[in-house]
Steps between C-alpha positions, in 0.01 A plus 500: 500500500406402146503128422781371282319242288806364315876520550737402219869480579752574228806301615797686352747459784606840636260667252201294616170675570131438565193583295213580734153482346187611685219752530570855623870437561580865414322603821746293699806565282662724762484234770628233260791718387589611852521139612705376204720804437537698822659842495453572129360802319296460182492663159169427331489508121149491351292650220224759496214251477625275779584805710131589506365153556754325728773735628295649788453149643871428487598838651256454789645159567859626494411794726326267746820293521714813540690444178655793315420531131504718189299466180584528131195512275547435129259507205300183434554289192758292315675811369617569856758224459752742355836655584336831587270351760771271629708811566207663679471196725869474581539874562191488723651222714825694532321829580313323779842413645417131504803294588622178347359305794151644456227347281325596181132404470356434153126571541321435175471276198765352278627833371571638846637170624746478211610861518520525880693176522748623243530833683574311823763286324703804388439756776800517733627194308215287627211546745259237621139527388156359573239424235142597584323404177154652444407340165423139422781489245750620754376269777529185289804582295710816486542557876660158542843398373712813509471616138513879505545753222374756253418508130707627208391631161661178375265279704344413833697427817836520325660707780500364852645270763415188699432633852292286735256668742525438872126441529189493280175615663204414276182661636201340329275797589701728267369301205147624570594843367609365159269553204386196303756550223797525737390191694453300181843609379654362820304179459686428179813444712302259721396297196864493387604284794252233399611507139870463584504172683190457716209371295304425817527865606365615162202265542451631854496854363232402251286378791577789736536801273169656609592480871846642436350801322231539768756512782417171669749268680617366163665838430748467785560136419574583136747769600674268746527222242654740249750625757593143598558419135715807442693451823596145393623625162693793650669275755617273218603774257523842664681680216293349214776292350271205436152391608396844628460607136185284496332774704517712185241288317318745270731786590718505188195572284338709774795731558530563126132601492545725803792677335303544178206653688716739698485344848170674571136431578439377148643163604567409865785263581270215600296549184817473291589181693153356432533554126863384519402171667243432231758579233759274668252209506384577146856513372576172677197343334617641163832321554317175579607504862168555677135403436302789351203426726709608800533845344123519472453402862744767611330763283162410648625540857676831433197640319276396791737700721463813291841479334601562136620191311579611144693787338173643373387557861764773541350847432653698213744391235800284578837559344631273228607144557856621443458748786375226733786272397750777575358521853514122537866509397568720807342247738716419803498127409675563167842332506766592244227627269297175512135520604391310811130440556299327770299250299267221614387147433162573657346644816754465781778389266707811424868476406789721393581487130821664377584589142143558388480589129413872471353440154250257651410748776459782249279289275288397797452861608402594143229235510380606848456856383209377296 
C-alpha cells in the first residue's frame, strides 16, 4: 500500500475529515475508500485532461476493491465552472442512479473540485463527496475547507455553497503531469500562506523553492504546512464570517483580472493571485501601512518561480480601470456596498480592512497600469 506521508485532520465535529498526503495514493484509493466508506457507489466527476492522465489509475483501484462507479467527464478550463456544466454533472449523477448515501469523487484541479462539490451539495438535496485534487493549487487550497461553486458573468465564485468533503486524498505523483506554468500557478497559493501570517514559512519557501519545484521531500512538507494552516482557519471560521477572509489575500485584485481576461488560459487563477498579492502589498505600501522593500522581496520570489507580478505581464490589452473596479465591486467581501480588502503591514502581517476608499484603489490601479 502507498505510504501516507502526512495526515492533516480538519476538526469540524460531525463534519470532520482527514487530508491524506502521499505518493501514488490514487493507486490505493479503492482500498482506502472501501475501508472508510463501506458499501458505497461512486460518481466520478473529472475533466478531459485529468481523464487521460489519472482516471485509469483511479478506475483500476476502484475495480480492484470491487467498488461500483460511473464517470462524468467535462471540458477542462475555468469556463467549465458554469450553470451548463453544473447541470451536466448533476444529471449525470442522477442518470447513474446514484443514491443519496453514495459518494461523489472530484478528481481534478480547483475547477473540478469546486464544481463537483457544488453538484454534490445540491444533488438529491445533498450527497457526500471526496476530493482527489490533482493540481498543486487544489492540493494546498481549494480542496480543503468546503467552498464549492461556479462562476457568474458578474464575477468569480458568486454561486455556490459551503459543503465539506468527507475525505481529501492528495496524491503527490499527480503533480508530475503538470506543466511548468500550471505548477507555478499553484505555487502562488503556497506563497500566500507565508504572506498572510507566517513569515517563517515564507523564508522557508525562499530556501526550499528549488526542491519544491523539483519534487523533493520539501514538496510534500510544503503542501502539508499549507493544509495545516488552512485547516486551522477553517476550524475557527468555517463560513468565512471573519478571519477566513484572510485566505483571500490577493484574490480581490486577482478575481477582477480573471474576469477581465475571460477566465481562460490568458491568465490562470494562480497567476491572477500572484499579481493580486503584489498589488495588495503595493497598495498597502502606498497607504503607508507596509514597507515597500517587502513588496520587492515578494516580487523577486514570485518571478523566480515563473509567475507574473505586474499588470503588464498579462498578454493582450486589459479593460479600463473602471471595468476592473466594477468587478471589484462584485467581490464576495463587499458589505453594504463598502469595499473590503486584505491588506498587510509586511510579510506575514495581513489583516482585513473594511471601508477601503474606492477612489484610492482606482488611482492606484491607474498608476500600476503604467
